[in-house]
VMD Tcl script that draws the C-alpha trace (Angstrom):
set ca {
  {-46.68 -13.32 -122.79}
  {-45.60 -15.86 -120.20}
  {-45.75 -15.24 -116.30}
  {-42.97 -16.72 -114.18}
  {-42.74 -17.19 -110.63}
  {-39.12 -17.31 -109.58}
  {-36.68 -16.49 -106.84}
  {-34.86 -13.37 -107.42}
  {-31.87 -12.00 -105.71}
  {-31.56 -8.50 -104.27}
  {-28.88 -6.54 -105.91}
  {-29.23 -3.33 -104.11}
  {-31.76 -1.56 -101.90}
  {-31.69 2.00 -100.35}
  {-34.18 4.36 -99.00}
  {-34.86 7.28 -101.40}
  {-37.41 9.21 -99.36}
  {-39.36 8.98 -96.07}
  {-40.77 5.44 -96.16}
  {-39.82 4.96 -99.79}
  {-37.26 2.26 -101.05}
  {-35.68 1.46 -104.35}
  {-34.89 -2.14 -104.74}
  {-32.88 -3.61 -107.67}
  {-33.38 -7.35 -108.42}
  {-31.93 -9.83 -110.62}
  {-34.84 -11.67 -112.21}
  {-33.83 -12.31 -115.74}
  {-36.83 -14.31 -116.80}
  {-39.21 -11.55 -115.95}
  {-37.11 -8.66 -117.15}
  {-36.69 -10.10 -120.59}
  {-40.52 -10.01 -121.16}
  {-41.69 -6.95 -118.98}
  {-42.75 -3.68 -120.44}
  {-43.68 -0.45 -118.98}
  {-46.79 -0.21 -116.84}
  {-46.71 -3.74 -115.79}
  {-46.13 -5.07 -112.24}
  {-44.88 -7.90 -110.17}
  {-46.10 -9.67 -107.21}
  {-43.54 -10.07 -104.13}
  {-44.05 -12.73 -101.68}
  {-43.37 -12.55 -97.94}
  {-41.69 -15.30 -96.11}
  {-44.16 -14.99 -93.21}
  {-46.67 -17.78 -94.00}
  {-49.41 -15.63 -92.22}
  {-49.30 -13.11 -95.10}
  {-51.00 -15.17 -97.76}
  {-51.36 -12.68 -100.40}
  {-48.55 -11.20 -102.54}
  {-47.78 -7.61 -102.82}
  {-48.23 -6.01 -106.32}
  {-45.42 -3.57 -107.02}
  {-45.02 -1.59 -110.36}
  {-41.88 -1.65 -112.45}
  {-39.76 1.28 -112.29}
  {-36.88 0.32 -114.56}
  {-36.35 -2.74 -116.78}
  {-33.07 -4.02 -118.21}
  {-33.86 -7.04 -120.28}
  {-30.06 -7.42 -121.53}
  {-28.87 -7.41 -117.84}
  {-31.79 -9.34 -116.60}
  {-32.52 -6.69 -113.90}
  {-35.61 -5.07 -112.38}
  {-35.88 -1.91 -110.26}
  {-38.81 -1.42 -107.90}
  {-39.75 1.74 -106.08}
  {-42.03 1.38 -103.34}
  {-43.68 2.94 -100.33}
  {-43.81 0.95 -97.02}
  {-47.52 0.90 -95.89}
  {-47.76 -2.49 -93.97}
  {-46.06 -5.39 -92.52}
  {-45.32 -6.87 -96.10}
  {-43.61 -3.77 -97.51}
  {-41.80 -3.37 -94.15}
  {-40.39 -6.82 -94.74}
  {-39.19 -6.14 -98.05}
  {-37.60 -2.84 -96.85}
  {-35.22 -4.94 -94.61}
  {-33.75 -6.96 -97.44}
  {-30.07 -6.50 -98.45}
  {-27.93 -7.18 -101.31}
  {-27.78 -11.07 -101.78}
  {-30.87 -11.80 -100.22}
  {-33.66 -13.82 -101.98}
  {-37.33 -12.95 -102.54}
  {-40.00 -14.89 -104.39}
  {-41.60 -12.95 -107.15}
  {-43.91 -13.42 -110.04}
  {-44.27 -11.51 -113.30}
  {-44.56 -9.64 -115.50}
  {-48.20 -9.17 -114.57}
  {-50.93 -7.00 -115.91}
  {-51.38 -4.93 -119.31}
  {-49.09 -2.11 -119.50}
  {-48.87 1.08 -121.68}
  {-49.29 1.19 -125.21}
  {-46.55 3.43 -126.47}
  {-47.46 5.78 -129.45}
  {-44.95 7.74 -131.47}
  {-46.57 11.19 -130.81}
  {-45.84 14.04 -128.60}
  {-46.44 12.74 -125.09}
  {-47.39 14.02 -121.59}
  {-46.32 11.62 -118.83}
  {-48.07 12.46 -115.35}
  {-47.12 10.83 -112.15}
  {-48.52 11.57 -108.73}
  {-46.91 10.33 -105.50}
  {-46.16 6.66 -105.62}
  {-47.57 6.62 -109.10}
  {-44.37 8.40 -110.27}
  {-42.11 5.25 -110.41}
  {-43.83 3.45 -113.28}
  {-43.42 6.44 -115.45}
  {-39.59 6.41 -115.52}
  {-39.24 3.31 -117.76}
  {-41.96 4.68 -119.94}
  {-40.04 7.97 -120.29}
  {-36.90 6.25 -121.15}
  {-38.42 3.95 -123.90}
  {-40.39 6.81 -125.56}
  {-37.13 9.00 -125.87}
  {-35.43 6.24 -127.32}
  {-38.03 6.17 -130.16}
  {-37.38 10.04 -130.47}
  {-40.86 10.99 -129.09}
  {-41.05 14.34 -127.57}
  {-41.49 13.88 -123.91}
  {-42.92 16.12 -121.48}
  {-43.06 14.92 -117.64}
  {-45.29 16.33 -115.11}
  {-44.59 15.11 -111.40}
  {-46.87 15.77 -108.49}
  {-45.74 15.72 -104.85}
  {-47.40 16.15 -101.50}
  {-44.00 17.80 -100.20}
  {-40.82 15.63 -100.27}
  {-39.61 14.75 -103.91}
  {-38.06 11.39 -105.11}
  {-36.87 10.44 -108.52}
  {-37.26 13.96 -109.74}
  {-33.83 14.23 -111.10}
  {-33.80 10.73 -112.80}
  {-36.45 11.96 -115.37}
  {-34.14 14.87 -116.80}
  {-32.37 12.71 -119.47}
  {-35.51 11.68 -121.09}
  {-37.75 15.00 -121.52}
  {-38.75 18.15 -120.08}
  {-39.85 17.90 -116.62}
  {-42.24 20.01 -114.46}
  {-43.46 19.79 -111.04}
  {-46.32 20.51 -108.87}
  {-46.62 20.14 -105.00}
  {-49.18 20.79 -102.35}
  {-46.78 22.85 -100.34}
  {-45.63 24.87 -103.23}
  {-41.83 24.38 -102.57}
  {-41.53 22.33 -105.94}
  {-42.89 23.85 -108.93}
  {-46.51 24.94 -109.18}
  {-48.46 24.89 -105.87}
  {-51.31 22.71 -106.28}
  {-51.89 19.67 -108.67}
  {-50.59 18.21 -111.76}
  {-53.59 19.70 -113.78}
  {-52.55 23.30 -112.33}
  {-49.04 22.64 -113.59}
  {-50.24 21.72 -117.05}
  {-52.44 24.95 -117.21}
  {-49.73 27.19 -115.78}
  {-47.08 25.92 -118.12}
  {-49.25 25.61 -121.22}
  {-48.23 22.00 -121.62}
  {-49.86 20.44 -124.75}
  {-49.40 16.97 -126.49}
  {-51.11 14.23 -128.35}
  {-51.16 11.47 -125.83}
  {-51.17 11.35 -122.11}
  {-49.94 8.53 -120.00}
  {-50.64 8.75 -116.25}
  {-50.24 6.87 -112.97}
  {-51.27 8.10 -109.57}
  {-54.19 8.61 -106.98}
  {-57.87 8.37 -108.10}
  {-58.77 12.05 -107.90}
  {-55.69 12.91 -110.16}
  {-56.71 10.50 -112.64}
  {-60.37 11.35 -112.63}
  {-59.19 15.08 -113.38}
  {-56.91 13.87 -116.19}
  {-59.62 11.81 -117.80}
  {-62.04 14.67 -117.72}
  {-59.39 16.99 -119.31}
  {-58.42 14.45 -122.02}
  {-61.96 13.58 -123.09}
  {-62.86 17.34 -123.13}
  {-59.86 18.21 -125.28}
  {-59.85 15.16 -127.56}
  {-56.61 13.91 -126.39}
  {-55.82 10.19 -126.14}
  {-55.10 9.17 -122.45}
  {-54.00 5.92 -121.03}
  {-54.52 5.70 -117.14}
  {-52.75 3.25 -114.69}
  {-55.11 2.46 -111.82}
  {-52.56 0.55 -110.04}
  {-53.22 2.23 -106.68}
  {-56.24 0.11 -106.08}
  {-54.61 -3.36 -106.56}
  {-54.67 -5.74 -103.88}
  {-53.61 -9.40 -104.37}
  {-52.56 -8.79 -108.06}
  {-53.74 -12.04 -109.54}
  {-57.65 -11.34 -110.03}
  {-58.60 -13.58 -107.02}
  {-59.71 -11.25 -104.33}
  {-61.92 -8.85 -106.47}
  {-60.91 -6.02 -104.39}
  {-59.50 -3.89 -107.27}
  {-62.75 -3.85 -109.54}
  {-63.43 -0.75 -111.37}
  {-66.50 0.27 -113.29}
  {-66.17 0.13 -117.00}
  {-68.14 1.23 -120.00}
  {-68.48 -2.10 -121.43}
  {-69.59 -5.45 -119.81}
  {-66.92 -7.79 -118.44}
  {-67.03 -11.02 -120.38}
  {-66.35 -12.86 -116.91}
  {-69.30 -11.43 -115.00}
  {-71.49 -9.91 -117.58}
  {-71.69 -6.59 -115.52}
  {-69.85 -3.38 -116.18}
  {-66.57 -4.00 -114.41}
  {-62.97 -4.81 -114.95}
  {-60.32 -6.38 -112.67}
  {-57.54 -3.80 -112.61}
  {-54.79 -6.31 -112.00}
  {-55.93 -8.59 -115.00}
  {-57.74 -6.14 -117.52}
  {-55.37 -3.33 -116.49}
  {-53.70 -1.82 -114.78}
  {-53.65 0.44 -117.69}
  {-56.85 1.61 -119.37}
  {-57.68 4.17 -122.02}
  {-59.73 7.06 -120.55}
  {-62.97 6.20 -122.44}
  {-62.83 2.58 -121.04}
  {-63.53 3.30 -117.43}
  {-65.75 5.48 -115.02}
  {-64.44 6.95 -111.84}
}
mol new
graphics top color blue
foreach p $ca { graphics top sphere $p radius 0.5 }
foreach p [lrange $ca 0 end-1] q [lrange $ca 1 end] { graphics top cylinder $p $q radius 0.2 }
display resetview
């Protein structure tokens, strides 16, 4: 799969939560190739910010040539992106990374916090293949994107404050609602992924985990996103993987937390 660096045009951008923005881009060359679980790099116009910002793909429309990114502002780079308006230009590169491998089996999609956006396109494509989809979304307090999953499967919630679904974690929701499936797809913070990995391995369930939270440069140069792996990496001959190049999606048995 070819990677393209191009100048994209902002179609629309709006806040959908506190510090969370939804941006739609016209980027046909990338949209035609991208798949769920992959990401793009966004480049700042400020020359002092040398490294791009990796942001996961929330929605992909290959026919229209558009991408939707949902991201949280966490620094100067993403704050710059949040000020963009319709018609503005931004340099991006993608599609990057290895995404989810879709399997035609009863699926449990689990997203936590800003790990929720990349699950939306996956839910859409699995439902198009007539896969039974169950979605478990975990929030701290404020929700976002929650209503957008409804057309593609049964949606369950967990929240730290208990105002949305089960009070607790996504694993609490799985146990409370008795959710079962043959394959798990998950993206979210490391403690959540660690718990899902243990649950999947204990119960013999195939699980694919997106470790995108740890990515920095997104191109494999800074080595800030290295994770421990069961097998030796052929680049370094040690037990690690670069999340942005070898992932961000790994099968549960491939990585250690």
